[in-house]
C-alpha positions as CSV (number, residue, x, y, z in Angstrom):
1,M,0.0,0.0,0.0
2,N,1.7,3.1,-1.3
3,G,-0.3,6.2,-0.3
4,N,-3.8,5.1,-1.2
5,Q,-2.6,3.0,-4.1
6,K,-2.4,-0.8,-3.6
7,S,-0.2,-2.8,-6.0
8,T,1.6,-6.1,-6.4
9,V,5.3,-5.6,-6.8
10,E,7.1,-7.5,-9.6
11,K,10.4,-9.4,-8.9
12,G,13.5,-7.2,-8.6
13,E,15.0,-4.7,-6.2
14,R,13.7,-1.1,-5.8
15,P,13.1,1.7,-3.3
16,L,9.5,2.5,-2.4
17,D,8.2,5.8,-1.1
18,A,5.4,6.6,1.3
19,V,4.7,3.0,2.1
20,K,1.8,2.3,4.6
21,W,2.1,-1.5,4.6
22,I,3.5,-4.5,2.8
23,L,2.1,-8.0,2.9
24,H,4.3,-11.0,2.1
25,D,3.4,-14.7,2.6
26,G,0.9,-14.0,5.3
27,I,3.1,-11.6,7.2
28,G,2.3,-7.9,7.3
29,Y,4.7,-5.0,7.8
30,V,2.9,-1.8,8.9
31,F,4.4,1.6,9.1
32,P,2.5,4.0,11.4
33,E,4.1,6.9,9.5
34,A,4.4,6.4,5.8
35,Q,8.0,5.2,5.3
36,K,10.6,5.0,2.5
37,V,11.8,1.4,2.3
38,N,13.9,-0.8,0.1
39,L,12.4,-4.0,-1.2
40,S,14.1,-7.0,-2.9
41,N,12.0,-10.0,-4.0
42,Q,14.2,-12.0,-6.4
43,A,16.5,-15.0,-6.7
44,Q,19.5,-15.0,-4.4
45,T,22.5,-17.4,-5.0
46,G,24.9,-18.6,-2.4
47,S,26.2,-21.6,-0.3
48,W,26.2,-22.4,3.4
49,F,30.0,-22.4,3.3
50,K,30.0,-18.7,2.2
51,I,27.8,-17.9,5.2
52,N,29.5,-19.7,8.0
53,R,32.9,-20.8,6.6
54,Q,32.7,-24.2,8.4
55,S,34.7,-26.9,6.7
56,D,31.8,-29.4,6.9
57,S,29.2,-27.0,5.3
58,P,28.1,-27.7,1.7
59,K,29.9,-25.5,-0.9
60,D,27.4,-26.2,-3.6
61,E,25.6,-23.0,-4.7
62,V,21.8,-22.9,-4.2
63,S,19.5,-20.4,-5.8
64,K,16.1,-19.5,-4.2
65,D,13.7,-16.6,-4.2
66,V,14.3,-14.4,-1.1
67,F,12.2,-11.6,0.3
68,K,14.2,-8.7,1.9
69,L,12.8,-5.5,3.3
70,W,14.9,-2.8,4.9
71,I,15.1,0.9,5.8
72,D,18.2,2.8,4.7
73,H,19.2,5.0,7.7
74,G,21.8,6.9,5.7
75,Q,25.3,7.8,7.0
76,Q,25.7,8.8,10.7
77,P,22.0,9.6,11.4
78,S,21.5,11.9,14.4
79,N,18.4,12.1,16.6
80,A,16.5,10.0,13.9
81,N,13.8,7.5,14.6
82,Y,11.7,4.9,12.8
83,Q,8.9,2.5,13.7
84,Y,7.1,-0.5,12.2
85,I,4.8,-3.2,13.3
86,V,5.0,-6.9,12.2
87,V,1.7,-8.7,11.9
88,P,2.0,-12.5,11.6
89,G,-0.7,-14.7,10.2
90,T,-2.7,-11.9,8.5
91,S,-4.3,-11.4,5.1
92,E,-4.8,-8.6,2.6
93,A,-8.3,-8.0,3.8
94,E,-7.1,-7.5,7.4
95,M,-4.2,-5.2,6.5
96,G,-6.3,-2.0,6.4
97,K,-7.1,-2.3,10.1
98,A,-3.8,-3.9,11.2
99,G,-2.2,-1.9,14.0
100,Q,-5.2,0.2,14.7
101,Q,-5.4,-0.9,18.3
102,L,-1.7,-0.3,18.9
103,R,-0.4,3.0,20.2
104,I,3.2,4.0,20.3
105,L,3.6,5.8,23.7
106,A,7.4,6.5,23.5
107,N,10.2,5.9,21.0
108,T,13.3,7.6,22.4
109,P,16.8,6.6,23.5
110,E,15.5,6.5,27.1
111,I,12.1,4.7,26.8
112,Q,10.3,2.7,24.2
113,A,6.7,1.8,24.9
114,V,3.6,0.5,23.2
115,S,0.0,-0.2,24.3
116,H,-2.7,-2.4,22.8
117,S,-6.2,-1.2,23.6
118,G,-7.9,-4.5,22.7
119,L,-5.7,-6.5,25.0
120,N,-5.4,-3.8,27.7
121,I,-1.6,-4.4,27.7
122,C,1.2,-1.9,27.9
123,Q,4.8,-2.9,27.3
124,I,7.8,-0.7,28.2
125,V,11.5,-0.8,27.9
126,F,13.4,1.6,30.3
127,Y,17.0,2.1,29.1
128,T,17.5,4.2,32.1
129,S,15.4,5.2,35.2
130,G,12.4,7.3,34.4
131,N,8.6,7.7,34.3
132,L,6.1,7.4,31.5
133,K,2.5,8.5,31.4
134,V,0.7,5.5,29.8
135,S,-2.8,6.9,30.0
136,E,-4.7,9.9,31.3
137,N,-4.9,8.5,34.8
138,M,-1.8,6.3,35.0
139,T,1.9,6.8,35.2
140,I,4.5,4.1,35.7
141,G,8.2,4.6,36.7
142,M,11.3,2.5,37.2
143,D,14.4,3.4,39.2
144,S,16.7,1.3,37.0
145,P,16.9,0.0,33.4
146,G,14.5,-2.9,32.8
147,T,11.4,-4.1,31.1
148,V,7.9,-4.1,32.3
149,M,4.5,-5.2,31.0
150,L,1.2,-4.1,32.5
151,K,-2.2,-5.7,32.2
152,T,-4.9,-3.2,33.1
153,E,-8.6,-3.2,33.7
154,G,-10.1,0.3,33.5
155,A,-7.9,2.5,35.7
156,S,-6.6,-0.4,37.7
157,V,-3.4,-2.5,37.2
158,K,-4.2,-6.2,37.5
159,Q,-0.9,-7.7,36.6
160,I,2.8,-6.6,36.3
161,S,5.6,-8.6,34.6
162,V,9.2,-7.3,34.9
163,A,12.6,-8.5,33.8
164,D,16.2,-7.4,34.2
165,P,18.0,-8.1,30.9
166,S,21.3,-7.0,32.5
167,R,21.0,-10.0,34.9
168,K,22.6,-7.9,37.7
169,L,19.7,-6.8,39.9
170,G,18.3,-8.6,42.9
171,K,15.1,-6.5,42.9
172,I,13.3,-4.2,40.5
173,H,11.4,-1.2,41.9
174,V,8.3,0.0,40.0
175,S,6.1,2.9,40.8
176,V,2.5,3.1,39.7
177,S,0.0,5.9,40.1
178,G,-3.0,4.8,42.3
179,K,-3.1,3.0,45.6
180,I,-2.0,-0.6,45.7
181,M,-1.8,-2.1,49.2
182,K,-1.3,-5.8,48.2
183,S,1.9,-7.7,48.8
184,G,2.9,-11.3,48.0
185,E,5.6,-13.9,48.4
186,N,8.0,-12.2,46.0
187,F,6.9,-8.6,46.1
188,R,6.0,-5.8,48.5
189,S,4.0,-2.6,47.8
190,F,4.0,0.7,49.7
191,W,1.6,3.6,49.2
192,N,3.7,6.8,49.0
193,E,1.0,9.4,49.8
194,K,3.4,12.4,49.3
195,K,4.2,11.3,45.7
196,G,0.8,9.8,45.1
197,V,2.2,6.5,43.8
198,S,2.4,2.9,44.9
199,E,6.0,1.8,45.1
200,I,6.4,-1.9,44.4
201,A,9.6,-3.9,45.0
202,I,9.8,-7.2,43.1
203,D,12.3,-9.9,43.8
204,L,14.1,-11.2,40.7
205,P,15.4,-14.7,39.9
206,Q,19.1,-15.3,40.6
207,T,21.9,-17.7,39.5
208,V,21.0,-19.5,36.3
209,Y,17.6,-18.0,36.3
210,A,18.8,-14.4,36.3
211,G,17.2,-12.3,33.6
212,Q,14.0,-14.4,33.7
213,S,10.7,-12.5,33.8
214,V,8.5,-12.3,37.0
215,T,4.8,-11.8,37.0
216,I,2.8,-10.6,40.0
217,E,-1.0,-10.5,40.4
218,L,-2.6,-7.4,42.0
């Protein structure tokens, strides 16, 4: 879908301007902002040996049709950004509404976050400590880098999943607007009346399980 013009692309390699979405073999690629992309859908020739240089890999050349789609970021981009959505198991009829329930809340060097209104789920990556307003009545914060997923019901948080990709922390501290007084075996919450947030400390897996996600029910 280019602008408002839908077309089937012939074999070859070419740049495409103002692309809204591309569908290939049941997988959709949606661009919330019309995007210039490069597309190659043609035969590629090579051997496994050329890829991995292992002595036991076949050296016979094989030729197959290969789909490649990429964004050219240019040389030394500064303060640039891009975004796209991959939609598996979809069809041409569904592509017009693909991504409509997704909202990109942040896409910065500090925070990347998306929400899905149909699933009532918000997913956030904190690259540093910070806070993010996820809705009119809800803000979530973290005092360290980490990942967090919220399952909500109206203005209430029902489930929180966290993980520490660095595998260094013993706990993750999350703050959520609204009063949460519940605690459990692996988490404790405290209502900070002065700040107007609930501060939740969640124990993280250690040793060989370090980095594994933890889910708490509220």
